[in-house]
Residue frames as qw, qx, qy, qz and C-alpha x, y, z in Angstrom:
[[0.057, 0.113, 0.985, -0.114, -66.99, 128.70, 44.92],
 [0.374, 0.551, 0.492, -0.561, -70.29, 130.54, 44.90],
 [0.320, 0.552, -0.356, -0.683, -69.51, 131.54, 41.29],
 [0.147, 0.191, -0.931, -0.273, -69.25, 127.88, 40.20],
 [0.171, 0.342, 0.866, -0.322, -72.40, 126.98, 42.03],
 [0.342, 0.631, 0.125, -0.684, -74.27, 129.86, 40.22],
 [0.305, 0.452, -0.645, -0.536, -72.86, 128.73, 36.82],
 [0.038, 0.086, 0.996, 0.009, -74.03, 125.13, 37.63],
 [0.256, 0.501, 0.672, -0.482, -77.49, 126.38, 38.43],
 [0.395, 0.588, -0.169, -0.686, -77.70, 128.57, 35.18],
 [0.191, 0.303, -0.865, -0.352, -76.63, 125.47, 33.26],
 [0.148, 0.253, 0.934, -0.204, -79.22, 123.35, 34.92],
 [0.387, 0.609, 0.330, -0.608, -81.98, 125.95, 33.89],
 [0.296, 0.597, -0.437, -0.605, -80.48, 126.10, 30.42],
 [0.079, -0.108, 0.979, 0.153, -80.57, 122.33, 30.05],
 [0.264, 0.505, 0.769, -0.290, -84.38, 122.58, 30.35],
 [0.304, 0.824, 0.216, -0.426, -84.58, 125.37, 27.86],
 [0.669, 0.141, 0.478, 0.551, -83.28, 124.55, 24.36],
 [0.212, 0.887, 0.329, 0.244, -84.73, 127.82, 23.10],
 [0.310, -0.939, 0.118, 0.092, -82.50, 129.75, 25.39],
 [0.668, -0.346, 0.471, 0.460, -79.36, 127.85, 24.46],
 [0.562, 0.515, 0.488, 0.426, -80.17, 128.47, 20.80],
 [0.040, 0.982, 0.137, 0.127, -80.40, 132.19, 21.49],
 [0.459, -0.816, 0.303, 0.178, -77.06, 132.18, 23.41],
 [0.845, -0.037, 0.394, 0.359, -75.01, 129.90, 21.09],
 [0.578, 0.706, 0.112, 0.394, -74.34, 132.57, 18.45],
 [0.105, -0.916, 0.260, -0.285, -72.51, 134.54, 21.14],
 [0.950, -0.240, -0.043, 0.197, -70.22, 131.59, 21.97],
 [0.681, 0.105, -0.129, 0.713, -66.78, 132.86, 23.36],
 [0.051, -0.691, -0.016, -0.721, -68.21, 136.17, 24.47],
 [0.372, -0.130, -0.694, 0.602, -67.69, 137.08, 28.00],
 [0.333, -0.685, -0.403, -0.508, -70.45, 138.42, 30.25],
 [0.158, 0.091, -0.606, 0.775, -70.57, 140.27, 33.64],
 [0.425, -0.591, -0.571, -0.379, -73.77, 139.78, 35.58],
 [0.120, 0.227, -0.505, 0.824, -74.15, 142.06, 38.60],
 [0.504, -0.589, -0.595, -0.210, -76.68, 141.04, 41.22],
 [0.442, -0.894, -0.070, -0.035, -76.57, 143.90, 43.72],
 [0.200, -0.842, 0.499, 0.049, -72.96, 143.76, 45.20],
 [0.714, -0.187, 0.665, 0.119, -72.21, 140.38, 43.73],
 [0.477, 0.620, -0.411, -0.468, -70.62, 140.35, 40.22],
 [0.806, -0.036, 0.588, 0.059, -70.48, 137.12, 38.30],
 [0.306, 0.657, -0.499, -0.476, -68.34, 136.87, 35.16],
 [0.741, 0.045, 0.670, -0.024, -68.66, 134.03, 32.64],
 [0.147, 0.323, -0.644, -0.678, -68.34, 133.01, 28.95],
 [0.819, 0.292, 0.098, -0.484, -71.01, 131.73, 26.57],
 [0.499, -0.241, 0.798, 0.236, -70.06, 128.16, 25.44],
 [0.153, 0.126, -0.712, -0.674, -70.52, 126.89, 21.75],
 [0.196, -0.328, -0.913, -0.144, -73.54, 124.85, 22.96],
 [0.273, -0.620, -0.280, -0.680, -75.25, 127.81, 24.53],
 [0.713, -0.544, -0.384, 0.219, -74.40, 126.94, 28.13],
 [0.068, -0.936, 0.242, -0.246, -72.21, 129.12, 30.41],
 [0.875, 0.013, -0.296, 0.382, -68.69, 128.43, 31.43],
 [0.482, -0.779, -0.010, 0.401, -66.02, 129.94, 33.77],
 [0.542, 0.808, -0.014, 0.229, -63.55, 132.30, 32.38],
 [0.678, -0.017, -0.202, 0.707, -60.06, 133.73, 32.69],
 [0.296, -0.551, -0.221, 0.748, -59.02, 137.52, 33.06],
 [0.124, 0.259, 0.404, 0.868, -60.16, 139.26, 29.87],
 [0.264, 0.168, 0.244, -0.918, -62.75, 142.11, 30.17],
 [0.431, 0.420, 0.786, -0.138, -66.34, 141.05, 29.57],
 [0.128, 0.271, 0.584, 0.754, -68.04, 141.92, 26.28],
 [0.408, -0.586, -0.388, -0.583, -71.38, 142.72, 28.20],
 [0.083, 0.005, -0.700, 0.710, -72.26, 143.82, 31.70],
 [0.438, -0.522, -0.586, -0.438, -75.79, 143.11, 33.04],
 [0.080, 0.135, -0.596, 0.788, -76.70, 144.98, 36.21],
 [0.461, -0.545, -0.621, -0.323, -79.80, 144.01, 38.19],
 [0.172, -0.508, 0.324, -0.779, -80.77, 146.19, 41.07],
 [0.463, -0.298, -0.813, 0.191, -81.53, 144.50, 44.35],
 [0.234, -0.500, 0.047, -0.832, -84.10, 146.35, 46.41]]
């Protein structure tokens, strides 16, 4: 449930940033894992440059942000 709320928040930010969606759209279909401290979030890049929930495949990219 928290995952979906975060995806909605990311998409809300992306809605206001067409340049960011343009940068992400070439990666449509790619899976991403974003790790915020102990909280991993996995999603897929949609064709329009937004993010969407995904299934069970391994991500193509993992981004780890240290929380201090």
